[in-house]
C-alpha positions as CSV (number, residue, x, y, z in Angstrom):
1,M,19.9,-62.7,-145.3
2,T,18.2,-66.0,-144.5
3,Q,16.5,-66.8,-141.2
4,D,19.4,-69.1,-140.2
5,E,21.9,-66.3,-140.9
6,R,19.9,-63.9,-138.8
7,W,19.6,-66.4,-136.0
8,D,23.3,-66.9,-136.1
9,A,23.9,-63.2,-136.0
10,H,21.8,-62.8,-132.9
11,W,23.4,-65.7,-131.3
12,H,26.9,-64.3,-131.9
13,E,25.8,-60.9,-130.7
14,I,24.6,-62.2,-127.4
15,M,27.6,-64.5,-126.9
16,D,30.0,-61.6,-127.5
17,F,28.0,-59.4,-125.2
18,I,28.0,-61.9,-122.3
19,K,31.7,-62.6,-122.7
20,K,32.6,-58.9,-122.9
21,N,30.3,-57.6,-120.1
22,H,30.1,-60.7,-117.8
23,R,26.4,-60.4,-117.6
24,N,23.2,-61.1,-119.5
25,P,21.4,-58.5,-121.6
26,S,19.1,-56.3,-119.5
27,K,15.5,-55.5,-120.4
28,H,16.0,-52.1,-118.7
29,C,18.7,-50.8,-120.9
30,P,17.4,-49.7,-124.3
31,E,20.5,-50.7,-126.2
32,E,20.2,-54.3,-124.8
33,R,16.5,-54.7,-125.0
34,N,16.5,-56.3,-128.5
35,M,19.0,-58.9,-127.3
36,H,17.0,-59.6,-124.2
37,N,13.7,-60.0,-126.2
38,W,15.4,-62.3,-128.7
39,W,16.8,-64.5,-125.9
40,K,13.4,-64.6,-124.1
41,Q,11.6,-65.6,-127.4
42,Q,14.1,-68.3,-128.1
43,K,13.8,-69.7,-124.6
44,K,10.0,-69.9,-125.1
45,L,10.5,-71.8,-128.4
46,F,13.1,-74.0,-126.7
47,N,10.7,-74.9,-123.8
48,A,7.9,-75.6,-126.3
49,N,10.3,-77.9,-128.4
50,A,9.8,-75.7,-131.4
51,L,13.5,-75.0,-132.1
52,S,15.1,-76.9,-134.9
53,A,17.7,-79.5,-134.0
54,N,20.7,-77.6,-135.2
55,R,19.7,-74.6,-133.1
56,I,19.1,-76.6,-129.9
57,D,22.8,-77.3,-129.3
58,R,23.8,-73.7,-129.9
59,F,21.1,-72.4,-127.7
60,N,22.1,-74.8,-124.9
61,Q,25.6,-73.2,-125.1
62,L,24.0,-69.8,-124.7
63,L,22.0,-70.9,-121.8
64,A,25.1,-72.5,-120.1
65,I,27.2,-69.3,-120.4
66,G,24.2,-67.2,-119.4
67,E,23.7,-69.3,-116.3
68,Q,27.3,-68.5,-115.2
69,Y,26.5,-64.8,-115.2
70,R,22.9,-65.0,-113.9
71,H,21.8,-62.1,-111.8
72,I,21.7,-63.0,-108.1
73,N,19.4,-61.1,-105.9
74,Q,21.5,-59.5,-103.2
75,Y,18.6,-59.1,-100.8
76,L,17.9,-62.8,-100.3
């Protein structure tokens, strides 16, 4: 499996998770921790302009759908 195929697999896994559960992956749930860590690493690469051009558009889609289901602190 190439790096692009692995990246696409992670992207699809997280998109499916968000659409199914209506929330972002949690760092506190062991089953979701890998998805959360991948997302966090990709966000760091995105902010450092280190993502390739073909991944930037797809990651923007992921950020947009993730923003819809962003956790809101209920105590504010």
